[in-house]
N, C-alpha and C positions, 0 to 999 in steps of 0.2 A: 319588378327582380323576387326573388323565391324570398319568400318565409321561411327562417332560420328558426328550429325547432328544439330547443335545449332545459336536461333537466341538470337542476343544483345542490349538489352536494357539498351541507354545512352551507348555513344559513347564520353568517356572523355577516356581521360588518362588513365587510367584504363584499363574500357574494351583493346581499343588498346593495352596496352600491353599483359593481356590473350587473348584474340586472336590471334597477332601475329604467338603463336603456329602452328594455319593453315596453318603456310605460311612455318614453319621451322619443319613440320610429315603433309602435305596433306593427305596422308595416313590414317591417323587416323580422323583428324578432319575438317570440312566443316566446313565454316559459310554462311548460309545459307539466311539469312533476317535482318533488324537493323530498331530498334526507334530511332528515334538522336533528338530533335527539332531544333537546328543549322544547316542552311541549310548545310554550308561549313562541315558542320564536314561530318555530311551525307555524300554529295559529298566523298568527298574525304578518308572517309570508303568503298562506292560502288564503287570506284576507289584500294581499296588499294583489297579487295576479289574479286572483279570484280560481283556486284551481279547483277541482273536483275534489272530494275525504279521500276516492282512490287512490288516488295519483301523489298527495303523504306519506311519507311514511317517511319510519322513527332511526331507521340503519339504513345504509345508501348497501348495504345486500341485497336490502330486497327491494330497493330499488332497480339492484344490475340483472337479479334475480328474474325478474320480467323478462316478456320480452322486447325489445327495441320500440323506447317512450317517446325515441326523440335522434334528429344527426347528433347531436351532440349533448357531452354533461360539463359543466364545470363547475370546478372540485376547490371547495373552500375548505377545507378542514386546516385542522393544525395541525406546524408540522411535521409532526411526525405518525398523522394518519395521513397521509399525500399517497406511500408509493401501493402500497393492498388497490383501494378503487382504480387512481390510474392504469394499474395491467391489466386489470378486472373490466373497464371501461373500454378500454384496444381490445381487450379481449369480444368482445363482447360484438364489437364497428364502431360502437362510437366516438366520432372526432372527438381530442379531450382541451379543455383550457384550462391549463394547471397554474395553485394562484402558490407568489414563491415563497419561500426558495424549493426545491422540487422534491427535498428530503434534506433532512440533520444526515446521513447519512452517506457515502459517499462510495459505497462503493452500489447502493439504489440508485444513486443518482445516472452508476456506469449503468446501468440494465435499464432503466428506466429513455437514457439515449438511445439505446440496440436499440429497446425495441419499437421504439419512434421511426426508426432510420426500416423496423421490415415491416412494420404494417399500414405505411398505403395510403393514413390516415392521420388526421390535421393536428399537431402533439403543439401548445403551443405554451408558454409559460409565460405568464403576468408581469413584464419585464415592464412595467410601463410607458417609464422616462424613454424609452426610443422612440417611444410615440409623440410626443411631446413636441412641441415649437420648438419650442430651446434649444433640445440639442436633435433633434431635425435638422437643424438651422449652421449649428455647429459641426454637422460629421459631412453637410454639403458644400460648408465655407470651407474645409478640412480638404475635399476630394478634387474640388477645382483649381488647390493650390492658390487660395487666397491669405495665405503666411508663407508660402514657400515647399518645403516638404518638413514635418512635425516633427523634432524632436525632445520636448519634453511635456511632461505637465503635470500643475498642482493642480490635486484636488479636495473639495472640504466637502461633506458633511455634516450642521452644524444639527445637532438635532434638540436640542431644544433643555435646557434645564427641568420644565417641569414637564415634556413629554419621557424626558429618562425615567421620572420618576416613575409614573402614570404607568409608563409599560415595559419597561425594562429592569423595575426595582419593587413597585407592589403588583406589577401587571401577565400575562400569560406568557412577557419572552424574558424573563428574571433570573431564569436556572437554564445551563444548556442543555442536565439532563434530560428533563424536560419538556426542552427544546430549540434550540439550538445555540451556536457561540451568535457575539455578538453583532461580528465581518458577516455571516451568512445571515441571521436574520433580517436587519435589519439594512445592510450594507452590499448586498448580494445588488439587487440596480443597483450601486455606483464600482461595483467592480466593472457588471456585464458594457454600463456603460464609457468607460474605459479600453473595456479590450474592444468592444463596435469603434471608441473614438481612433486605437494607436490602431485598428487596422492588417492587425496582424498573432499571431502568437504568441503569448506568454509565457515566456520561461523560468524565469526565476523569479522566485519570492521572498521576500525579509520583512520581518512585523515587526515593534512592542510594542505592548500596553497594557492599563491594569486594575480595575476595582477597586479606585482611594478614597474616593468621600462618601458611597453611599453604606458605610461599616458602624460598628460598635462603635471603634473608639473614636468617629465623627460624633458622635449622639449627644445633643446639648444635655448637660448632668439633670437630672434629674428628670430627662424624656420616660412618658412611659410604653408599651410596647405598642398603645393605640394611640389615636390621637385626641379622642373624646373618654380617654383616662383621664384626663385631668393634666393635664402638655402645660408646664410652667413657663413655656418660649411659644404660645401659641400664637402672640398677637404679635409676635414677627419671623417664627418659620414661614419660607420662603415654600414649601410641604405640608404644611399642617389642613388635614384633610375636608375639611368642614367647608371651608375657604372655598375650595377649588371647585368640591361635589356637591353643595348642600346652596348651590345663590338660582337661579330662574331662570339662565341659561342649558339648560338639559342639551344638548347639543354634545356632539363630544371632545373628553373623555366621558365629559360626562353620562354618558349613553354607554359604556359600555359597563361599569359598574350592576345593572341591573336592565332588566326587561321589565321590569316599575319605573314610572319615573315619579313618581309621584314622589314627596319629601318625606312619607314614614316609609314605606320602604328603600329609597333609596343612605339615609339616615341608618336604618338594620344594617342593609349594609358596610356601612364605615363600622360597624358597632359589631357587628359579625364577617364581616369577606374581607378578599385582601387587601382591597382599595382602602380603608381605614387603616392600616397600619404601618407606624412609623416609620419610615423613608431608614429609620439610621441602626431597624429594628426587623429588618426580614430576613426571609432566606436564597436573598439574591449570590450568586457568582458571574454575572456574567461583564466584561469591565463597558468602566466611565466613559475610559477615550484609549485610543488606538491607531497606530499611525500602521501603513503598509508601503512600503517599497517595491514594485514591479521592471523588470524588462520585458524587451519583448521584441521575437525577433526582427525585425525593424531594427533594431534598436535606439528604437523610443524607449524613456522609462518616462517614468509616473511618479509619484507621489503621492499619497492617498491620506486622507487624517480625517478621524469620527473622533466629535467629542460632546460628552451630552452640556461639555461648560458653555453654552450657548444662549445669549436672550432670546433669539424667532430661532425658530426650525426653517433653515435655506439651504438650500448649496450652491456653492462658489464655486467658482474654476479658473485654469488660466492656462494658455495651451501655448507652445514658446515653441514655431520656426525660422527657418532659418530665414527667412522678409521679414519679419511681420510678427505678433502674437494678439491672440484675442484674447481678449475678459469675459469674463459676462456673469451673472446672477440671475440665477432661477426665478426667485421669487418677483424682483422687482422687475423681470419681461425689457432685460437687457444684453445686448452684446456690441461690446469694445470692441473695431477691429485698427490696430496700430500699428501702421507700413512703415518702414526703418529708409529713412533716409531722408526719402520724403515728408519725411516727418505728418503726412497725413492720416487724417481720425478718420474712421466709421460708426454708425453708431443704429445700432437696430433695435424697434423696443417694437415688443410684443401689443397688443388689444391684451388687458388683464381679465383672466378666464374666473377671476372667481375663487372664491374660497369655496365656495360649494363643489367646486367643478377636482377632483380628486388628483392629485399631481398632476398641476398645470395641467388640464388636458389629456393627459394620458392616459386615462381607464375608462373614457368612452370611446375617444380612439382607439385601444388598446382592442376592447368587443366590438366597436366596426371591423376591420382588419381583417377580425376575425371570423367576425361573418362572411364574409367576404374568399376566404379562401375554405373553407365548409362549401361552397356557395363549388368550388371549384373541385371539390370534392378529394380534395389532397393533393394536384392537382401545382403546389402551390407549399410554400411551407413558412410562408415570410422569416417577418428581422427577430423577431422571436422562438425560432420549434427551439424542440427538447435538446435536440441534436449539436445546437450553440448551443441550448445554454450550459451542460455538462464544462465546458472547458473555466466559463466564468462561476463553475459552484466550487467549483477543482483549485480555482484563485482563492475562493475563504476559505475552502480550510487545507490549502497548504497555509495561509496566514497564519490559520488558528495556530498548527504544527512550531510554524516559528518561530510564534505569538511563548507559546509556552516552551517551548524549546529552548530557543533560541539560536539558535540553526540557519542558511537560504535552503528555502527548500528549488532545486528545479524538478518544475514542471511536470517534464515526460516521464519523466525517471518517478514520480510520484505517480503519478496517473499509472503505469503500468503495474505498479505496485500493485493497485486496488484489482484490478482486471485482473495479476496472475493469481491472486485472493477469490473471488470473484470463479476461478475456474477450479483453485483449487475443490472451491464448494459443492 
């Protein structure tokens, strides 16, 4: 088996997690270079993978300016920093694996999708859910007609109250103008899965939702701007920062607040950084709950709910067909098939992947599949090609447009509008 050489652009948590595949399977993958602007992260990644100093770059432009260093690049920068390195990497002849979302700009998504079609290179998006045993089994059941013809889907993404506070109130994805709308940043995975399971193009989208709880009007009386500034409700607040980030557990989400995990560094991060702010006094503007209704060309309808107000971080789904229904809980590793008429119930359970395996095992399966595609030198684009991902991204953009404007969006017209705009430019 040919070993694939990969360069990483963006050594944050996602990039580190994906590239751990090289440590677990050194015969399959070798990390040969990194571009990361934060010096401490760059140094940590250098040591983790034994990289030479000259193969570590502060900016991705410097890495891509060199003669081709690897077979492929993995791009895990912030959402708004995806387009330029992706286009330059493809132009330089690299196969590309890009973290989702592709871009917060619909025109950039379309341009990247078109570039993928022309490049003759592997260009995959990190829609990891398609690679999980849970969702791949659901797809197999539908394809073999286990519940007859699929008619409708109910799907819930339960964000988790503390995850919402960490990532979408205090964290990097709290503002649309700095990252992406919530439906894109958090739920493009889910819209992609619905598109895949439905098995046909999405034709109409409508959506409703708002930011209702994590606002100044909901703040407890006397709550200061920062948790460490003498909060009167510290003992009872679900979001009191020291209770979350100053414990002995320095795994995620605590690992996101500082590159130094000492108590003093974490305390300073809460005093000065975004994660020490009161969740009711942040500058967040993304929604904390949203519903999306979808109609597909096959006649399948889907209802998707994303909500911050759940205890657990989980995904649950119900698939309704002409001869039966399927109910599934991803984090419980359970699928239940209920047959009409006979009343027969089948149950499928999966081996617990463990909390250390990202997205129910999907992260590492995604990387493994990408390496396989690279070895074919682009002969196949696989499950999550950028070209295919454009539609699920446009579904997310259309959902946000519908939510803001209160309209039903036709997907074909929506796409053509952006394509015409791009051509005009």
